[in-house]
C-alpha positions in Angstrom: -111.3 53.6 56.4 -109.8 56.5 54.2 -107.4 53.8 52.5 -110.9 52.7 50.9 -111.6 56.3 49.4 -108.4 56.2 47.6 -109.7 55.8 44.0 -106.8 55.1 42.2 -105.5 52.4 44.7 -108.9 50.6 45.1 -108.8 50.7 41.2 -105.6 49.2 40.8 -106.3 46.2 43.5 -109.7 45.6 41.8 -108.0 45.4 38.7 -105.6 42.8 39.7 -108.0 40.6 41.4 -110.3 40.6 38.4 -107.6 39.8 36.0 -106.3 36.9 38.0 -110.1 35.7 38.6 -110.7 35.9 35.0 -108.0 33.9 34.0 -109.8 30.9 35.2 -112.9 30.9 33.2 -110.8 32.0 30.1 -108.5 29.0 30.5 -111.2 26.7 30.8 -113.0 27.8 27.6 -109.5 27.2 26.0 -108.7 24.0 27.8 -112.1 22.6 29.1 -110.3 22.3 32.4 -110.2 24.3 35.6 -107.1 25.4 37.0 -107.4 27.3 40.3 -103.8 28.0 40.5 -104.1 30.6 37.9 -105.4 32.9 40.7 -102.1 33.3 42.2 -99.7 32.5 39.3 -98.0 34.9 36.8 -98.5 34.9 33.0 -101.5 34.1 31.2 -104.7 36.1 30.0 -105.2 38.9 30.9 -102.1 40.5 32.0 -102.9 41.6 35.8 -99.5 43.5 35.9 -101.0 45.6 32.7 -104.5 45.9 34.4 -103.2 47.1 37.6 -101.1 49.8 36.1 -103.5 51.2 33.5 -106.2 51.1 36.1 -104.0 53.3 38.4 -103.2 55.5 35.6 -106.4 55.9 34.3 -107.7 56.5 37.9 -105.3 59.1 38.4 -106.1 60.8 35.3 -109.8 61.1 36.3 -108.7 62.3 39.9 -105.9 64.8 38.7 -106.4 65.3 34.9 -104.2 64.2 32.0 -102.0 67.5 32.6 -101.0 66.3 36.2 -97.5 65.1 36.9 -99.0 62.3 38.8 -100.5 61.0 35.5 -97.4 61.4 33.6 -95.8 59.4 36.3 -98.4 56.6 36.1 -98.3 56.4 32.4 -94.2 56.0 32.3 -94.8 53.2 35.4 -97.2 51.6 33.3 -95.3 51.7 30.1 -92.0 50.2 31.9 -94.3 47.4 33.4 -96.1 46.2 30.3 -92.7 46.5 28.4 -91.2 44.5 31.0 -94.2 41.8 31.4 -94.0 41.3 27.7 -90.2 41.4 27.1 -88.0 40.2 29.6 -90.3 38.1 31.9 -91.5 36.5 28.8 -87.9 35.4 27.7 -87.2 34.1 31.0 -90.4 31.8 30.9 -89.1 30.6 27.3 -85.7 29.7 28.6 -87.4 28.0 31.9 -89.3 25.9 29.4 -86.1 24.8 27.4 -84.5 23.9 30.8 -87.2 22.0 32.0 -87.2 20.0 28.5 -83.5 19.5 29.3 -84.1 18.2 32.6 -86.6 15.9 31.4 -84.4 14.5 28.5 -81.5 14.3 31.1 -83.5 12.4 33.6 -85.0 10.0 30.8 -81.5 9.1 29.6 -80.3 8.5 33.3 -83.2 6.1 33.9 -82.9 4.2 30.7 -79.0 4.3 31.0 -78.9 3.0 34.6 -82.2 1.0 34.6 -83.0 2.5 38.2 -85.2 -0.2 39.8 -86.7 2.6 42.2 -87.7 5.2 40.0 -91.4 5.4 41.6 -89.5 6.3 44.7 -87.2 9.1 43.3 -87.8 12.7 44.3 -89.7 14.6 41.6 -87.3 17.4 40.2 -88.9 21.0 40.8 -89.7 22.7 37.3 -88.6 26.2 36.9 -92.1 28.2 36.4 -92.1 28.9 32.8 -95.5 30.9 32.6 -93.5 34.2 34.1 -94.1 37.2 31.0 -97.0 37.8 28.7 -97.8 37.7 24.7 -98.4 40.8 23.7 -102.0 40.3 23.2 -102.1 39.5 27.0 -100.5 42.8 27.7 -102.8 44.4 25.7 -106.2 42.9 27.1 -104.8 43.5 30.6 -104.4 47.0 29.6 -108.0 47.4 28.5 -109.2 45.6 31.4 -107.6 47.9 33.6 -108.8 50.9 31.8 -112.1 49.5 31.9 -112.3 48.6 35.7 -111.2 52.5 36.4 -113.8 53.7 34.2 -116.4 51.6 35.8 -115.5 52.3 39.4 -115.5 55.9 38.5 -118.7 56.2 37.3 -120.5 53.4 39.5 -118.8 53.6 42.8 -116.7 57.0 43.3 
């Protein structure tokens, strides 16, 4: 099982799983409800995307050094990934929220206008996913999470 000896790969995956798992208790502290769907969802605190790419870059720095071309590639990959998570994907999530509200409002209008007798039998509309991207603070804490996971694994496992 040589793949488990690949420190950068293991660090990135541990960071993803940790960041996804920790979303559940963080959300519980904020809302007082447990939402297990956060284990597989996008968005939220901390960013698992940021955690993964910074864990990868940190682990590569430990193995190859800060002067390594591999480290340079990992850093650029991390910056692009975190920029995308904060920017483009976040905007798509905000647009999804507006579209979901429009669909909701239109559905209410149609229901009121026609007085449909079988409203409860109507198939529910599938909502677009609104939690796609990250706020800057989520990206920041995802990055910190990834760096700390790599450091922890480097000193205590590898």
